[in-house]
N, C-alpha and C positions, 0 to 999 in steps of 0.2 A: 436394228429396229427397237424402238422403245416398247417395252412389255409392261403391262400392268395387270396383276392378278386382281380379280373382282373381289376376293375376300379381304385382300389387303385394302383395297379402296373402301369397302364397307367399314372396316376397322378404323381408318383415319376419320372418316365421316361420324362414326359412332362416338369416337372420343371427343370431336369438336362439339357435336350436338349435346352430349352427356354434360360437358362442362358448361356450355352456354345455358342450358336449361336449369342445371343445378343452381348456377349463380343468379339467373333471373328470379327463380323461386325463392331464393334466400333473401335477395334484396327487396322483393315485393312482399315478404313475410307470408308466403304460401306455406302450407304444410308439406314436408318433403318426406315422401315415402319411397324407399328404395326400389321397390318393384314397379312402381308407377313410373319413376325416373328412367329406370332401365328399359322398360316396355316403350315408353314414349320416344326415347332416343333411338331404339332399335327401328321404330316405325319411320322416323325421319331419315335414318340412314338408308333404310330400304328404298325410300323414294330417291335418294341420291344415286343408289346403285341402279335402280330402274332407269333414271335419266341418263346414264352412260350407255345402257344397252339399247334404249329406244330414243336416242337424242334427236332424232328426226321426226318423231311422231308427237307432236304438240297436243293433238287431240287426246293423247293418252296421258302425257306428262302433266297437263293443267289440272285435270280432275284428281290425279294421284296426289299432286302437291297440296291441293285444297283439302282432300281427305286427310292427309298426314298432319296438316296444322290443326284441323279440327279435332282429330283424335288426340293430339297432344293437349289442346285446351281442355277437352272433356275430361281427360285422364288426370292431368296435373292441376287444372283449375277447378276441381270439383267444389261446388258450393259457392263459387265467386259469381259476382254479377258480370254483365256483358262488358262494361267499361273496364273493370279490373282484368278481365281476360284479354282485352285488346291491348292494355298496357303490358301484360305478360308477353303477348306475341311480338310487340314492337321492341321490347327490351331484348327478347331472345333473338330476333333478327339482327339487332345492333351488336349484341355479344357474339353472334355467329361470325359477323364481318370482322370483329376485333380479334377473337381467338383464331379464326381462320387465317387472318393476316399473320398472326404469330406462327402459326404452323407453317405457312409459306415461307416465312423468314427463316425459321429453323431448317426447313427442307433445303433452302439455298445454302446454308452453312454446311449442312452435311453433304451436299453435292460437291463442294469444295474439298472437304476433308476426305471424302471417299473417292475422290477422282482417280487416284492410282488403281483402284479396284474396279474401274469401269469396264474392264475387259472380261471380268467374271459374270456369269449368269446370275440373274436375280438381284443385282445390286440396287435396281430401282425400287424394288419392293422392300428391301432391307432398310433403305433410307426411309420409306414411308412408316415402316414398323418402328424405327427408332424415334421418329417424330411423335408417333402415337404414344410410345412409352414416356417420352419427356413431358407431353401434355398431361398424361395421366398422374405423373409425379407431381405436376404443378397444382393438383387438386388440393393438396394439403396447404399450400400457400393461399389458395383462393378461399379455403374454408376459414383460415385465420383472418383474411381481410373481411369475409362476410360477417364473422363474429364481431369484429370491430364496428362494421356498418350497423348491425343490429343493435349493438349496445348504445350506439349514438343516435339512432333514428328516433324520430318522434312517433312513428306509427308502429303499433304492435297489434298483432292478432292472435286469436286462439280458435281452436276448433270446439264446436259446441254441438250439443244434441238436445232437441226439445221434443216432448211428447204431450200432446193434448187430446183428450177423448179417443185415444188410439191412433191419431194422426201423428206422424214423425217427421222431424226435419233435422238434417245434419249439414253442417257447413262451417265456414269461417266467419268470425265476428270481429269487428274492430273494437279495440280497447281504448276507451276515451277517458283520460285523466281529468277531463273538465266536466265530465257528466256526474251530477250529484242528485238525480232524480230518485225519489224513494216514495214508498206508500206513506201517506200522511197518517194512517192509522197505527201502523206497527213499525215504520221505518224500513221495511224491506226494500232492497235495491230494485230499481226498475230497469228492465232491458227493452230497448226500443226495437221494433221490427217494422220492415217495410211491407207494402201490400203483397208483394209476391209471396213472402213468408206467411203473412196472416192469412192468405187465401188457401195456402196448403194445410194450415192447422185449424182454421176456425170457419164456421158457416158464414155465408154471405150476409146474414143479418147483422153479424158483428162488425163487418166492414162498413156497412151502411149505418151503423150505430142504431139500429132499431131493436132496442133493448127488449121490448114486449114481445117480439117475434122469436126471441131466443129460447132455447129449451130451458126447463127449470134448473137442471143440474149445471148449466153454464152461467145462468143468472146468479146463482149462489156464490160463484167464484169472481164475480165482476168487481173491479175496483176503478175508481175515478181519480186520475193522476193530474194534479195541477202542474203546469208547465209554463215558465216564464220565457218569453222570447223577446227580443228588442221591440219595444213599443206595443206589446200585447201579452195577453195571458190566454193560455189555452187549457182545456181539460182533455186528457187523453183517456180513452177507454182501455182499461187494462184487465187482465185475468191471470189467476194463478195456474201454471201449467202442471200437468200430472208428475212431470219431471224435467229437470234441467241440469245438464252436466257440462262441465268444462274439461278439455284435455290440454294440459300444459306440461311440457318436458316430459311427455309420455306418461303423465299422471292423470287419471281421471277422477274427478271428484264432482258429487252432486251438490248444487247449491240452490238455496231458497230465493227465488226471485218473483217478480211480477212482470209478465209480458204486457207492453203497451204499444197499441198500434199507432205508428206515426203517419197519419194520412197526408201530412204535408211533405213527407219524404225528404228530410234534411240531407245534407251532404255527409255521407258515410265513407268517403274516399273510395268508392266503388263497392263497398260491402253492403249487405243487405240487412245486417244486424249490428247494433251498437250496444256495448255493455260497459257499465262503469268500471273504473280500474279496481275498485274495491272488490268486485266479484272475482276478477282475475287473481288478485292478491290473496283470495282466501283458498286458492288451490295450491 
């Protein structure tokens, strides 16, 4: 009789989920935090374990599956927009199939190599343990490939933090080497923010550009930023934040910038904030 221990089944799923999620985050330039990665992988593996124990209860498996994916996206996709989180989920599912297929292939090889031991108890679980170890060892190779992809990719992101009048926002920002917006008065680099970010940091009158309705302490910080787009020229309403810091390579640095509300909401590749490359290079 074929016997499979549930702890071994959890381990093999945890290994595949860990690698799939790690590689997905790295390719899409999400911030990788070890505790978030491990916790999300454990939640996904718990779902896989539950699906074995209750494989006939679809009413239970479907909500648990949705809950585990939502938990993963909220935990590892912190600060990202809905489109970027969808990309993360789709890439994760694709890599799950890819790495899961590799695990199945390795399992087949081990089954042939360990065939003489089939009479001994627990051989099925030892095979799965070997597969888990082999996949974990491949993490070093995946990290090397990821580093190459990151170095050649045209997209780059950094973690940022903003404070305006006691309101705070933390998340990921797209670094755009083609953005050269600056304050015409003193040359300070301009950071573009979408409506969802502006709504968390600034009063409604700022979003509607009702300057006269803004408090005096905000009006003193206002800046008008000229912006050229194909066939037109726009004026963006900007403001100096209380603080703006960038986290890059585990280094946190405060940077002097102007926040400008982009009411047209350009394409930020799924991000909510766009910063000039010069800002990131200062860190």
